[in-house]
Structure formats: structure tokens, C-alpha cells
mmCIF file of the N, C-alpha and C atoms, coordinates in Angstrom:
data_MODEL
# 
_entry.id   MODEL 
# 
loop_
_atom_site.group_PDB 
_atom_site.id 
_atom_site.type_symbol 
_atom_site.label_atom_id 
_atom_site.label_alt_id 
_atom_site.label_comp_id 
_atom_site.label_asym_id 
_atom_site.label_entity_id 
_atom_site.label_seq_id 
_atom_site.pdbx_PDB_ins_code 
_atom_site.Cartn_x 
_atom_site.Cartn_y 
_atom_site.Cartn_z 
_atom_site.occupancy 
_atom_site.B_iso_or_equiv 
_atom_site.pdbx_formal_charge 
_atom_site.auth_seq_id 
_atom_site.auth_comp_id 
_atom_site.auth_asym_id 
_atom_site.auth_atom_id 
_atom_site.pdbx_PDB_model_num 
ATOM 1   N N  . MET A 1 1  ? 64.214 2.846   23.100 1.00 0.00 ? 1  MET A N  1 
ATOM 2   C CA . MET A 1 1  ? 64.751 2.977   21.761 1.00 0.00 ? 1  MET A CA 1 
ATOM 3   C C  . MET A 1 1  ? 66.155 3.578   21.845 1.00 0.00 ? 1  MET A C  1 
ATOM 4   N N  . ALA A 1 2  ? 66.945 3.281   20.877 1.00 0.00 ? 2  ALA A N  1 
ATOM 5   C CA . ALA A 1 2  ? 68.339 3.716   20.849 1.00 0.00 ? 2  ALA A CA 1 
ATOM 6   C C  . ALA A 1 2  ? 68.449 5.231   20.691 1.00 0.00 ? 2  ALA A C  1 
ATOM 7   N N  . LYS A 1 3  ? 69.608 5.759   21.098 1.00 0.00 ? 3  LYS A N  1 
ATOM 8   C CA . LYS A 1 3  ? 69.937 7.171   20.907 1.00 0.00 ? 3  LYS A CA 1 
ATOM 9   C C  . LYS A 1 3  ? 71.173 7.253   20.036 1.00 0.00 ? 3  LYS A C  1 
ATOM 10  N N  . LEU A 1 4  ? 71.181 8.193   19.126 1.00 0.00 ? 4  LEU A N  1 
ATOM 11  C CA . LEU A 1 4  ? 72.385 8.523   18.382 1.00 0.00 ? 4  LEU A CA 1 
ATOM 12  C C  . LEU A 1 4  ? 72.952 9.768   19.032 1.00 0.00 ? 4  LEU A C  1 
ATOM 13  N N  . ILE A 1 5  ? 74.149 9.654   19.578 1.00 0.00 ? 5  ILE A N  1 
ATOM 14  C CA . ILE A 1 5  ? 74.795 10.788  20.223 1.00 0.00 ? 5  ILE A CA 1 
ATOM 15  C C  . ILE A 1 5  ? 76.030 11.130  19.397 1.00 0.00 ? 5  ILE A C  1 
ATOM 16  N N  . LYS A 1 6  ? 75.976 12.286  18.753 1.00 0.00 ? 6  LYS A N  1 
ATOM 17  C CA . LYS A 1 6  ? 77.080 12.704  17.900 1.00 0.00 ? 6  LYS A CA 1 
ATOM 18  C C  . LYS A 1 6  ? 78.161 13.389  18.727 1.00 0.00 ? 6  LYS A C  1 
ATOM 19  N N  . ALA A 1 7  ? 79.367 13.381  18.191 1.00 0.00 ? 7  ALA A N  1 
ATOM 20  C CA . ALA A 1 7  ? 80.499 13.981  18.888 1.00 0.00 ? 7  ALA A CA 1 
ATOM 21  C C  . ALA A 1 7  ? 80.297 15.475  19.124 1.00 0.00 ? 7  ALA A C  1 
ATOM 22  N N  . ASN A 1 8  ? 79.485 16.126  18.272 1.00 0.00 ? 8  ASN A N  1 
ATOM 23  C CA . ASN A 1 8  ? 79.242 17.560  18.432 1.00 0.00 ? 8  ASN A CA 1 
ATOM 24  C C  . ASN A 1 8  ? 78.168 17.852  19.480 1.00 0.00 ? 8  ASN A C  1 
ATOM 25  N N  . GLY A 1 9  ? 77.647 16.797  20.143 1.00 0.00 ? 9  GLY A N  1 
ATOM 26  C CA . GLY A 1 9  ? 76.653 16.975  21.200 1.00 0.00 ? 9  GLY A CA 1 
ATOM 27  C C  . GLY A 1 9  ? 75.219 16.810  20.748 1.00 0.00 ? 9  GLY A C  1 
ATOM 28  N N  . GLU A 1 10 ? 74.988 16.719  19.460 1.00 0.00 ? 10 GLU A N  1 
ATOM 29  C CA . GLU A 1 10 ? 73.630 16.544  18.930 1.00 0.00 ? 10 GLU A CA 1 
ATOM 30  C C  . GLU A 1 10 ? 73.124 15.147  19.281 1.00 0.00 ? 10 GLU A C  1 
ATOM 31  N N  . VAL A 1 11 ? 71.880 15.075  19.778 1.00 0.00 ? 11 VAL A N  1 
ATOM 32  C CA . VAL A 1 11 ? 71.290 13.798  20.194 1.00 0.00 ? 11 VAL A CA 1 
ATOM 33  C C  . VAL A 1 11 ? 70.009 13.549  19.408 1.00 0.00 ? 11 VAL A C  1 
ATOM 34  N N  . THR A 1 12 ? 69.889 12.342  18.872 1.00 0.00 ? 12 THR A N  1 
ATOM 35  C CA . THR A 1 12 ? 68.663 11.910  18.209 1.00 0.00 ? 12 THR A CA 1 
ATOM 36  C C  . THR A 1 12 ? 68.076 10.781  19.035 1.00 0.00 ? 12 THR A C  1 
ATOM 37  N N  . ASN A 1 13 ? 66.949 11.051  19.692 1.00 0.00 ? 13 ASN A N  1 
ATOM 38  C CA . ASN A 1 13 ? 66.259 10.024  20.471 1.00 0.00 ? 13 ASN A CA 1 
ATOM 39  C C  . ASN A 1 13 ? 65.461 9.132   19.535 1.00 0.00 ? 13 ASN A C  1 
ATOM 40  N N  . ASN A 1 14 ? 65.122 7.941   19.995 1.00 0.00 ? 14 ASN A N  1 
ATOM 41  C CA . ASN A 1 14 ? 64.349 6.985   19.208 1.00 0.00 ? 14 ASN A CA 1 
ATOM 42  C C  . ASN A 1 14 ? 64.976 6.735   17.847 1.00 0.00 ? 14 ASN A C  1 
ATOM 43  N N  . PHE A 1 15 ? 66.289 6.574   17.845 1.00 0.00 ? 15 PHE A N  1 
ATOM 44  C CA . PHE A 1 15 ? 67.027 6.337   16.608 1.00 0.00 ? 15 PHE A CA 1 
ATOM 45  C C  . PHE A 1 15 ? 66.840 4.885   16.193 1.00 0.00 ? 15 PHE A C  1 
ATOM 46  N N  . GLU A 1 16 ? 66.313 4.690   15.005 1.00 0.00 ? 16 GLU A N  1 
ATOM 47  C CA . GLU A 1 16 ? 66.056 3.345   14.500 1.00 0.00 ? 16 GLU A CA 1 
ATOM 48  C C  . GLU A 1 16 ? 67.302 2.815   13.799 1.00 0.00 ? 16 GLU A C  1 
ATOM 49  N N  . CYS A 1 17 ? 67.835 1.712   14.309 1.00 0.00 ? 17 CYS A N  1 
ATOM 50  C CA . CYS A 1 17 ? 69.090 1.180   13.764 1.00 0.00 ? 17 CYS A CA 1 
ATOM 51  C C  . CYS A 1 17 ? 69.111 -0.337  13.823 1.00 0.00 ? 17 CYS A C  1 
ATOM 52  N N  . ILE A 1 18 ? 68.091 -0.960  13.301 1.00 0.00 ? 18 ILE A N  1 
ATOM 53  C CA . ILE A 1 18 ? 68.024 -2.417  13.319 1.00 0.00 ? 18 ILE A CA 1 
ATOM 54  C C  . ILE A 1 18 ? 68.900 -2.962  12.198 1.00 0.00 ? 18 ILE A C  1 
ATOM 55  N N  . GLY A 1 19 ? 69.816 -3.827  12.558 1.00 0.00 ? 19 GLY A N  1 
ATOM 56  C CA . GLY A 1 19 ? 70.724 -4.419  11.586 1.00 0.00 ? 19 GLY A CA 1 
ATOM 57  C C  . GLY A 1 19 ? 72.077 -3.739  11.563 1.00 0.00 ? 19 GLY A C  1 
ATOM 58  N N  . LEU A 1 20 ? 72.995 -4.357  10.860 1.00 0.00 ? 20 LEU A N  1 
ATOM 59  C CA . LEU A 1 20 ? 74.374 -3.895  10.817 1.00 0.00 ? 20 LEU A CA 1 
ATOM 60  C C  . LEU A 1 20 ? 74.554 -2.622  9.992  1.00 0.00 ? 20 LEU A C  1 
ATOM 61  N N  . GLU A 1 21 ? 73.992 -2.576  8.805  1.00 0.00 ? 21 GLU A N  1 
ATOM 62  C CA . GLU A 1 21 ? 74.230 -1.441  7.907  1.00 0.00 ? 21 GLU A CA 1 
ATOM 63  C C  . GLU A 1 21 ? 73.815 -0.087  8.484  1.00 0.00 ? 21 GLU A C  1 
ATOM 64  N N  . PRO A 1 22 ? 72.639 0.033   9.096  1.00 0.00 ? 22 PRO A N  1 
ATOM 65  C CA . PRO A 1 22 ? 72.288 1.331   9.690  1.00 0.00 ? 22 PRO A CA 1 
ATOM 66  C C  . PRO A 1 22 ? 73.243 1.770   10.801 1.00 0.00 ? 22 PRO A C  1 
ATOM 67  N N  . LYS A 1 23 ? 73.748 0.810   11.567 1.00 0.00 ? 23 LYS A N  1 
ATOM 68  C CA . LYS A 1 23 ? 74.709 1.143   12.623 1.00 0.00 ? 23 LYS A CA 1 
ATOM 69  C C  . LYS A 1 23 ? 76.013 1.646   12.013 1.00 0.00 ? 23 LYS A C  1 
ATOM 70  N N  . GLN A 1 24 ? 76.499 0.942   10.983 1.00 0.00 ? 24 GLN A N  1 
ATOM 71  C CA . GLN A 1 24 ? 77.737 1.364   10.338 1.00 0.00 ? 24 GLN A CA 1 
ATOM 72  C C  . GLN A 1 24 ? 77.589 2.742   9.703  1.00 0.00 ? 24 GLN A C  1 
ATOM 73  N N  . LYS A 1 25 ? 76.467 2.991   9.091  1.00 0.00 ? 25 LYS A N  1 
ATOM 74  C CA . LYS A 1 25 ? 76.229 4.301   8.469  1.00 0.00 ? 25 LYS A CA 1 
ATOM 75  C C  . LYS A 1 25 ? 76.215 5.401   9.532  1.00 0.00 ? 25 LYS A C  1 
ATOM 76  N N  . ALA A 1 26 ? 75.589 5.127   10.676 1.00 0.00 ? 26 ALA A N  1 
ATOM 77  C CA . ALA A 1 26 ? 75.465 6.131   11.739 1.00 0.00 ? 26 ALA A CA 1 
ATOM 78  C C  . ALA A 1 26 ? 76.818 6.505   12.343 1.00 0.00 ? 26 ALA A C  1 
ATOM 79  N N  . VAL A 1 27 ? 77.726 5.518   12.474 1.00 0.00 ? 27 VAL A N  1 
ATOM 80  C CA . VAL A 1 27 ? 79.019 5.800   13.103 1.00 0.00 ? 27 VAL A CA 1 
ATOM 81  C C  . VAL A 1 27 ? 80.119 6.072   12.077 1.00 0.00 ? 27 VAL A C  1 
ATOM 82  N N  . GLY A 1 28 ? 79.810 5.884   10.808 1.00 0.00 ? 28 GLY A N  1 
ATOM 83  C CA . GLY A 1 28 ? 80.768 6.208   9.758  1.00 0.00 ? 28 GLY A CA 1 
ATOM 84  C C  . GLY A 1 28 ? 81.836 5.163   9.510  1.00 0.00 ? 28 GLY A C  1 
ATOM 85  N N  . GLY A 1 29 ? 81.519 3.890   9.728  1.00 0.00 ? 29 GLY A N  1 
ATOM 86  C CA . GLY A 1 29 ? 82.486 2.825   9.476  1.00 0.00 ? 29 GLY A CA 1 
ATOM 87  C C  . GLY A 1 29 ? 82.125 1.556   10.214 1.00 0.00 ? 29 GLY A C  1 
ATOM 88  N N  . TYR A 1 30 ? 83.104 0.668   10.328 1.00 0.00 ? 30 TYR A N  1 
ATOM 89  C CA . TYR A 1 30 ? 82.890 -0.574  11.062 1.00 0.00 ? 30 TYR A CA 1 
ATOM 90  C C  . TYR A 1 30 ? 82.557 -0.267  12.514 1.00 0.00 ? 30 TYR A C  1 
ATOM 91  N N  . ILE A 1 31 ? 81.656 -1.072  13.088 1.00 0.00 ? 31 ILE A N  1 
ATOM 92  C CA . ILE A 1 31 ? 81.234 -0.806  14.462 1.00 0.00 ? 31 ILE A CA 1 
ATOM 93  C C  . ILE A 1 31 ? 82.010 -1.649  15.458 1.00 0.00 ? 31 ILE A C  1 
ATOM 94  N N  . GLU A 1 32 ? 82.141 -1.082  16.634 1.00 0.00 ? 32 GLU A N  1 
ATOM 95  C CA . GLU A 1 32 ? 82.714 -1.768  17.783 1.00 0.00 ? 32 GLU A CA 1 
ATOM 96  C C  . GLU A 1 32 ? 81.740 -1.573  18.928 1.00 0.00 ? 32 GLU A C  1 
ATOM 97  N N  . ALA A 1 33 ? 81.413 -2.649  19.629 1.00 0.00 ? 33 ALA A N  1 
ATOM 98  C CA . ALA A 1 33 ? 80.511 -2.554  20.775 1.00 0.00 ? 33 ALA A CA 1 
ATOM 99  C C  . ALA A 1 33 ? 81.321 -2.342  22.046 1.00 0.00 ? 33 ALA A C  1 
ATOM 100 N N  . VAL A 1 34 ? 80.896 -1.365  22.826 1.00 0.00 ? 34 VAL A N  1 
ATOM 101 C CA . VAL A 1 34 ? 81.494 -1.090  24.134 1.00 0.00 ? 34 VAL A CA 1 
ATOM 102 C C  . VAL A 1 34 ? 80.395 -1.353  25.160 1.00 0.00 ? 34 VAL A C  1 
ATOM 103 N N  . TYR A 1 35 ? 80.689 -2.219  26.124 1.00 0.00 ? 35 TYR A N  1 
ATOM 104 C CA . TYR A 1 35 ? 79.687 -2.619  27.103 1.00 0.00 ? 35 TYR A CA 1 
ATOM 105 C C  . TYR A 1 35 ? 79.952 -1.958  28.448 1.00 0.00 ? 35 TYR A C  1 
ATOM 106 N N  . THR A 1 36 ? 78.884 -1.421  29.033 1.00 0.00 ? 36 THR A N  1 
ATOM 107 C CA . THR A 1 36 ? 78.931 -0.917  30.398 1.00 0.00 ? 36 THR A CA 1 
ATOM 108 C C  . THR A 1 36 ? 77.900 -1.710  31.186 1.00 0.00 ? 36 THR A C  1 
ATOM 109 N N  . ASN A 1 37 ? 77.767 -1.428  32.455 1.00 0.00 ? 37 ASN A N  1 
ATOM 110 C CA . ASN A 1 37 ? 76.758 -2.131  33.257 1.00 0.00 ? 37 ASN A CA 1 
ATOM 111 C C  . ASN A 1 37 ? 75.345 -1.886  32.744 1.00 0.00 ? 37 ASN A C  1 
ATOM 112 N N  . LYS A 1 38 ? 75.113 -0.701  32.196 1.00 0.00 ? 38 LYS A N  1 
ATOM 113 C CA . LYS A 1 38 ? 73.756 -0.319  31.798 1.00 0.00 ? 38 LYS A CA 1 
ATOM 114 C C  . LYS A 1 38 ? 73.559 -0.272  30.286 1.00 0.00 ? 38 LYS A C  1 
ATOM 115 N N  . TYR A 1 39 ? 74.612 0.007   29.520 1.00 0.00 ? 39 TYR A N  1 
ATOM 116 C CA . TYR A 1 39 ? 74.455 0.280   28.092 1.00 0.00 ? 39 TYR A CA 1 
ATOM 117 C C  . TYR A 1 39 ? 75.335 -0.590  27.201 1.00 0.00 ? 39 TYR A C  1 
ATOM 118 N N  . VAL A 1 40 ? 74.897 -0.703  25.957 1.00 0.00 ? 40 VAL A N  1 
ATOM 119 C CA . VAL A 1 40 ? 75.733 -1.192  24.869 1.00 0.00 ? 40 VAL A CA 1 
ATOM 120 C C  . VAL A 1 40 ? 75.902 0.006   23.943 1.00 0.00 ? 40 VAL A C  1 
ATOM 121 N N  . ILE A 1 41 ? 77.139 0.357   23.677 1.00 0.00 ? 41 ILE A N  1 
ATOM 122 C CA . ILE A 1 41 ? 77.442 1.542   22.879 1.00 0.00 ? 41 ILE A CA 1 
ATOM 123 C C  . ILE A 1 41 ? 78.162 1.092   21.617 1.00 0.00 ? 41 ILE A C  1 
ATOM 124 N N  . TYR A 1 42 ? 77.621 1.468   20.472 1.00 0.00 ? 42 TYR A N  1 
ATOM 125 C CA . TYR A 1 42 ? 78.250 1.150   19.203 1.00 0.00 ? 42 TYR A CA 1 
ATOM 126 C C  . TYR A 1 42 ? 78.972 2.391   18.710 1.00 0.00 ? 42 TYR A C  1 
ATOM 127 N N  . CYS A 1 43 ? 80.264 2.233   18.456 1.00 0.00 ? 43 CYS A N  1 
ATOM 128 C CA . CYS A 1 43 ? 81.077 3.347   17.986 1.00 0.00 ? 43 CYS A CA 1 
ATOM 129 C C  . CYS A 1 43 ? 81.924 2.885   16.805 1.00 0.00 ? 43 CYS A C  1 
ATOM 130 N N  . ASN A 1 44 ? 82.632 3.809   16.184 1.00 0.00 ? 44 ASN A N  1 
ATOM 131 C CA . ASN A 1 44 ? 83.474 3.507   15.034 1.00 0.00 ? 44 ASN A CA 1 
ATOM 132 C C  . ASN A 1 44 ? 84.722 2.787   15.510 1.00 0.00 ? 44 ASN A C  1 
ATOM 133 N N  . GLU A 1 45 ? 84.920 1.577   15.005 1.00 0.00 ? 45 GLU A N  1 
ATOM 134 C CA . GLU A 1 45 ? 86.058 0.747   15.405 1.00 0.00 ? 45 GLU A CA 1 
ATOM 135 C C  . GLU A 1 45 ? 87.399 1.428   15.132 1.00 0.00 ? 45 GLU A C  1 
ATOM 136 N N  . ASP A 1 46 ? 87.478 2.215   14.073 1.00 0.00 ? 46 ASP A N  1 
ATOM 137 C CA . ASP A 1 46 ? 88.721 2.877   13.686 1.00 0.00 ? 46 ASP A CA 1 
ATOM 138 C C  . ASP A 1 46 ? 88.738 4.356   14.054 1.00 0.00 ? 46 ASP A C  1 
ATOM 139 N N  . GLY A 1 47 ? 87.867 4.757   14.958 1.00 0.00 ? 47 GLY A N  1 
ATOM 140 C CA . GLY A 1 47 ? 87.721 6.165   15.300 1.00 0.00 ? 47 GLY A CA 1 
ATOM 141 C C  . GLY A 1 47 ? 88.991 6.846   15.772 1.00 0.00 ? 47 GLY A C  1 
ATOM 142 N N  . LEU A 1 48 ? 89.792 6.156   16.574 1.00 0.00 ? 48 LEU A N  1 
ATOM 143 C CA . LEU A 1 48 ? 91.041 6.756   17.052 1.00 0.00 ? 48 LEU A CA 1 
ATOM 144 C C  . LEU A 1 48 ? 92.022 6.948   15.904 1.00 0.00 ? 48 LEU A C  1 
ATOM 145 N N  . TYR A 1 49 ? 92.123 5.951   15.033 1.00 0.00 ? 49 TYR A N  1 
ATOM 146 C CA . TYR A 1 49 ? 93.035 6.052   13.883 1.00 0.00 ? 49 TYR A CA 1 
ATOM 147 C C  . TYR A 1 49 ? 92.584 7.123   12.899 1.00 0.00 ? 49 TYR A C  1 
ATOM 148 N N  . MET A 1 50 ? 91.266 7.332   12.839 1.00 0.00 ? 50 MET A N  1 
ATOM 149 C CA . MET A 1 50 ? 90.714 8.344   11.933 1.00 0.00 ? 50 MET A CA 1 
ATOM 150 C C  . MET A 1 50 ? 90.757 9.739   12.556 1.00 0.00 ? 50 MET A C  1 
ATOM 151 N N  . ASN A 1 51 ? 91.226 9.803   13.814 1.00 0.00 ? 51 ASN A N  1 
ATOM 152 C CA . ASN A 1 51 ? 91.329 11.068  14.538 1.00 0.00 ? 51 ASN A CA 1 
ATOM 153 C C  . ASN A 1 51 ? 89.969 11.762  14.686 1.00 0.00 ? 51 ASN A C  1 
ATOM 154 N N  . LEU A 1 52 ? 88.947 10.960  14.982 1.00 0.00 ? 52 LEU A N  1 
ATOM 155 C CA . LEU A 1 52 ? 87.612 11.520  15.193 1.00 0.00 ? 52 LEU A CA 1 
ATOM 156 C C  . LEU A 1 52 ? 87.585 12.296  16.508 1.00 0.00 ? 52 LEU A C  1 
ATOM 157 N N  . PRO A 1 53 ? 86.725 13.303  16.603 1.00 0.00 ? 53 PRO A N  1 
ATOM 158 C CA . PRO A 1 53 ? 86.669 14.097  17.841 1.00 0.00 ? 53 PRO A CA 1 
ATOM 159 C C  . PRO A 1 53 ? 86.095 13.293  19.009 1.00 0.00 ? 53 PRO A C  1 
ATOM 160 N N  . MET A 1 54 ? 86.518 13.657  20.193 1.00 0.00 ? 54 MET A N  1 
ATOM 161 C CA . MET A 1 54 ? 86.031 12.996  21.403 1.00 0.00 ? 54 MET A CA 1 
ATOM 162 C C  . MET A 1 54 ? 84.534 13.241  21.565 1.00 0.00 ? 54 MET A C  1 
ATOM 163 N N  . ASN A 1 55 ? 83.825 12.187  21.945 1.00 0.00 ? 55 ASN A N  1 
ATOM 164 C CA . ASN A 1 55 ? 82.401 12.290  22.249 1.00 0.00 ? 55 ASN A CA 1 
ATOM 165 C C  . ASN A 1 55 ? 82.292 12.401  23.762 1.00 0.00 ? 55 ASN A C  1 
ATOM 166 N N  . ILE A 1 56 ? 82.147 13.629  24.241 1.00 0.00 ? 56 ILE A N  1 
ATOM 167 C CA . ILE A 1 56 ? 82.198 13.902  25.679 1.00 0.00 ? 56 ILE A CA 1 
ATOM 168 C C  . ILE A 1 56 ? 81.068 13.209  26.431 1.00 0.00 ? 56 ILE A C  1 
ATOM 169 N N  . GLU A 1 57 ? 79.852 13.247  25.906 1.00 0.00 ? 57 GLU A N  1 
ATOM 170 C CA . GLU A 1 57 ? 78.709 12.659  26.604 1.00 0.00 ? 57 GLU A CA 1 
ATOM 171 C C  . GLU A 1 57 ? 78.845 11.140  26.723 1.00 0.00 ? 57 GLU A C  1 
ATOM 172 N N  . VAL A 1 58 ? 79.232 10.489  25.645 1.00 0.00 ? 58 VAL A N  1 
ATOM 173 C CA . VAL A 1 58 ? 79.374 9.029   25.672 1.00 0.00 ? 58 VAL A CA 1 
ATOM 174 C C  . VAL A 1 58 ? 80.594 8.630   26.502 1.00 0.00 ? 58 VAL A C  1 
ATOM 175 N N  . SER A 1 59 ? 81.656 9.398   26.447 1.00 0.00 ? 59 SER A N  1 
ATOM 176 C CA . SER A 1 59 ? 82.830 9.119   27.274 1.00 0.00 ? 59 SER A CA 1 
ATOM 177 C C  . SER A 1 59 ? 82.461 9.150   28.756 1.00 0.00 ? 59 SER A C  1 
ATOM 178 N N  . ALA A 1 60 ? 81.605 10.086  29.138 1.00 0.00 ? 60 ALA A N  1 
ATOM 179 C CA . ALA A 1 60 ? 81.156 10.170  30.530 1.00 0.00 ? 60 ALA A CA 1 
ATOM 180 C C  . ALA A 1 60 ? 80.333 8.940   30.922 1.00 0.00 ? 60 ALA A C  1 
ATOM 181 N N  . LEU A 1 61 ? 79.524 8.417   29.993 1.00 0.00 ? 61 LEU A N  1 
ATOM 182 C CA . LEU A 1 61 ? 78.735 7.215   30.270 1.00 0.00 ? 61 LEU A CA 1 
ATOM 183 C C  . LEU A 1 61 ? 79.634 5.995   30.481 1.00 0.00 ? 61 LEU A C  1 
ATOM 184 N N  . CYS A 1 62 ? 80.728 5.939   29.720 1.00 0.00 ? 62 CYS A N  1 
ATOM 185 C CA . CYS A 1 62 ? 81.617 4.773   29.737 1.00 0.00 ? 62 CYS A CA 1 
ATOM 186 C C  . CYS A 1 62 ? 82.708 4.847   30.782 1.00 0.00 ? 62 CYS A C  1 
ATOM 187 N N  . GLY A 1 63 ? 83.089 6.047   31.140 1.00 0.00 ? 63 GLY A N  1 
ATOM 188 C CA . GLY A 1 63 ? 84.224 6.201   32.033 1.00 0.00 ? 63 GLY A CA 1 
ATOM 189 C C  . GLY A 1 63 ? 85.550 6.012   31.319 1.00 0.00 ? 63 GLY A C  1 
ATOM 190 N N  . ARG A 1 64 ? 85.546 6.184   30.013 1.00 0.00 ? 64 ARG A N  1 
ATOM 191 C CA . ARG A 1 64 ? 86.769 6.115   29.208 1.00 0.00 ? 64 ARG A CA 1 
ATOM 192 C C  . ARG A 1 64 ? 86.568 6.948   27.954 1.00 0.00 ? 64 ARG A C  1 
ATOM 193 N N  . VAL A 1 65 ? 87.630 7.236   27.259 1.00 0.00 ? 65 VAL A N  1 
ATOM 194 C CA . VAL A 1 65 ? 87.537 8.090   26.072 1.00 0.00 ? 65 VAL A CA 1 
ATOM 195 C C  . VAL A 1 65 ? 86.891 7.330   24.921 1.00 0.00 ? 65 VAL A C  1 
ATOM 196 N N  . ILE A 1 66 ? 85.838 7.913   24.366 1.00 0.00 ? 66 ILE A N  1 
ATOM 197 C CA . ILE A 1 66 ? 85.137 7.388   23.193 1.00 0.00 ? 66 ILE A CA 1 
ATOM 198 C C  . ILE A 1 66 ? 85.114 8.517   22.168 1.00 0.00 ? 66 ILE A C  1 
ATOM 199 N N  . VAL A 1 67 ? 85.388 8.185   20.919 1.00 0.00 ? 67 VAL A N  1 
ATOM 200 C CA . VAL A 1 67 ? 85.433 9.206   19.879 1.00 0.00 ? 67 VAL A CA 1 
ATOM 201 C C  . VAL A 1 67 ? 84.363 8.948   18.825 1.00 0.00 ? 67 VAL A C  1 
ATOM 202 N N  . GLY A 1 68 ? 83.976 10.016  18.142 1.00 0.00 ? 68 GLY A N  1 
ATOM 203 C CA . GLY A 1 68 ? 83.043 9.916   17.027 1.00 0.00 ? 68 GLY A CA 1 
ATOM 204 C C  . GLY A 1 68 ? 81.595 9.806   17.459 1.00 0.00 ? 68 GLY A C  1 
ATOM 205 N N  . ASP A 1 69 ? 80.739 9.637   16.466 1.00 0.00 ? 69 ASP A N  1 
ATOM 206 C CA . ASP A 1 69 ? 79.309 9.480   16.699 1.00 0.00 ? 69 ASP A CA 1 
ATOM 207 C C  . ASP A 1 69 ? 79.039 8.071   17.210 1.00 0.00 ? 69 ASP A C  1 
ATOM 208 N N  . CYS A 1 70 ? 78.087 7.939   18.141 1.00 0.00 ? 70 CYS A N  1 
ATOM 209 C CA . CYS A 1 70 ? 77.825 6.653   18.783 1.00 0.00 ? 70 CYS A CA 1 
ATOM 210 C C  . CYS A 1 70 ? 76.333 6.385   18.910 1.00 0.00 ? 70 CYS A C  1 
ATOM 211 N N  . ILE A 1 71 ? 76.003 5.116   18.912 1.00 0.00 ? 71 ILE A N  1 
ATOM 212 C CA . ILE A 1 71 ? 74.641 4.665   19.180 1.00 0.00 ? 71 ILE A CA 1 
ATOM 213 C C  . ILE A 1 71 ? 74.641 4.081   20.584 1.00 0.00 ? 71 ILE A C  1 
ATOM 214 N N  . VAL A 1 72 ? 73.722 4.539   21.413 1.00 0.00 ? 72 VAL A N  1 
ATOM 215 C CA . VAL A 1 72 ? 73.631 4.084   22.797 1.00 0.00 ? 72 VAL A CA 1 
ATOM 216 C C  . VAL A 1 72 ? 72.284 3.416   22.997 1.00 0.00 ? 72 VAL A C  1 
ATOM 217 N N  . MET A 1 73 ? 72.327 2.181   23.517 1.00 0.00 ? 73 MET A N  1 
ATOM 218 C CA . MET A 1 73 ? 71.084 1.482   23.837 1.00 0.00 ? 73 MET A CA 1 
ATOM 219 C C  . MET A 1 73 ? 71.291 0.628   25.078 1.00 0.00 ? 73 MET A C  1 
ATOM 220 N N  . THR A 1 74 ? 70.191 0.246   25.691 1.00 0.00 ? 74 THR A N  1 
ATOM 221 C CA . THR A 1 74 ? 70.286 -0.628  26.859 1.00 0.00 ? 74 THR A CA 1 
ATOM 222 C C  . THR A 1 74 ? 70.611 -2.043  26.392 1.00 0.00 ? 74 THR A C  1 
ATOM 223 N N  . HIS A 1 75 ? 71.027 -2.869  27.326 1.00 0.00 ? 75 HIS A N  1 
ATOM 224 C CA . HIS A 1 75 ? 71.302 -4.267  26.999 1.00 0.00 ? 75 HIS A CA 1 
ATOM 225 C C  . HIS A 1 75 ? 70.045 -4.946  26.455 1.00 0.00 ? 75 HIS A C  1 
ATOM 226 N N  . GLU A 1 76 ? 68.897 -4.630  27.033 1.00 0.00 ? 76 GLU A N  1 
ATOM 227 C CA . GLU A 1 76 ? 67.637 -5.230  26.598 1.00 0.00 ? 76 GLU A CA 1 
ATOM 228 C C  . GLU A 1 76 ? 67.329 -4.860  25.151 1.00 0.00 ? 76 GLU A C  1 
ATOM 229 N N  . GLU A 1 77 ? 67.528 -3.598  24.800 1.00 0.00 ? 77 GLU A N  1 
ATOM 230 C CA . GLU A 1 77 ? 67.297 -3.152  23.415 1.00 0.00 ? 77 GLU A CA 1 
ATOM 231 C C  . GLU A 1 77 ? 68.238 -3.859  22.462 1.00 0.00 ? 77 GLU A C  1 
ATOM 232 N N  . SER A 1 78 ? 69.468 -4.010  22.854 1.00 0.00 ? 78 SER A N  1 
ATOM 233 C CA . SER A 1 78 ? 70.467 -4.657  22.014 1.00 0.00 ? 78 SER A CA 1 
ATOM 234 C C  . SER A 1 78 ? 70.119 -6.125  21.783 1.00 0.00 ? 78 SER A C  1 
ATOM 235 N N  . GLN A 1 79 ? 69.698 -6.807  22.819 1.00 0.00 ? 79 GLN A N  1 
ATOM 236 C CA . GLN A 1 79 ? 69.353 -8.221  22.708 1.00 0.00 ? 79 GLN A CA 1 
ATOM 237 C C  . GLN A 1 79 ? 68.076 -8.433  21.900 1.00 0.00 ? 79 GLN A C  1 
ATOM 238 N N  . ALA A 1 80 ? 67.167 -7.483  21.922 1.00 0.00 ? 80 ALA A N  1 
ATOM 239 C CA . ALA A 1 80 ? 65.926 -7.597  21.163 1.00 0.00 ? 80 ALA A CA 1 
ATOM 240 C C  . ALA A 1 80 ? 66.169 -7.605  19.660 1.00 0.00 ? 80 ALA A C  1 
ATOM 241 N N  . GLU A 1 81 ? 67.287 -7.043  19.241 1.00 0.00 ? 81 GLU A N  1 
ATOM 242 C CA . GLU A 1 81 ? 67.618 -6.990  17.815 1.00 0.00 ? 81 GLU A CA 1 
ATOM 243 C C  . GLU A 1 81 ? 68.095 -8.334  17.286 1.00 0.00 ? 81 GLU A C  1 
ATOM 244 N N  . GLU A 1 82 ? 68.593 -9.167  18.170 1.00 0.00 ? 82 GLU A N  1 
ATOM 245 C CA . GLU A 1 82 ? 69.188 -10.442 17.722 1.00 0.00 ? 82 GLU A CA 1 
ATOM 246 C C  . GLU A 1 82 ? 68.150 -11.463 17.393 1.00 0.00 ? 82 GLU A C  1 
# 
């Protein structure tokens, strides 16, 4: 199941986010998918322009700077939603 990892470090396991609207609500705007070898990460597409705080945990997963609250799921979980 997906995880919601907030920029403040708060983590919600088993986060239910089937469909577009729950994802947008969780990240606070339009979503952008960031793909890694293991994960699909949904973050706020305009997060940098909105000056959202850096999400340290998700940035470490990606190996690049990610800002704002993010939804993290495996590729399998992401494909199951389609």
C-alpha cells in the first residue's frame, strides 16, 4: 500500500489514494510522477514555484531534491490502479 510522506517527516502507511483527486489533495495541487528503479513518487508539480519545503526522506529515495508532501508506492501498486 502507498505511503504518504510529508515534508515535515510525518509518515502515513497504508495511505489510500486510488484515483487522481485523492493524490492531488494529498500533495496540495497538480501531481507529477517521479520514477525510480523501485518506486513511483507523486509530488506537487508546482512545488518548487510554490517554495514548498524540501522532503528529505523522499529526496533520499530519489537521489534528487523533492519538495512538499509526496505519495510513494511501488511500480506494482501504481500499475494496479490503472
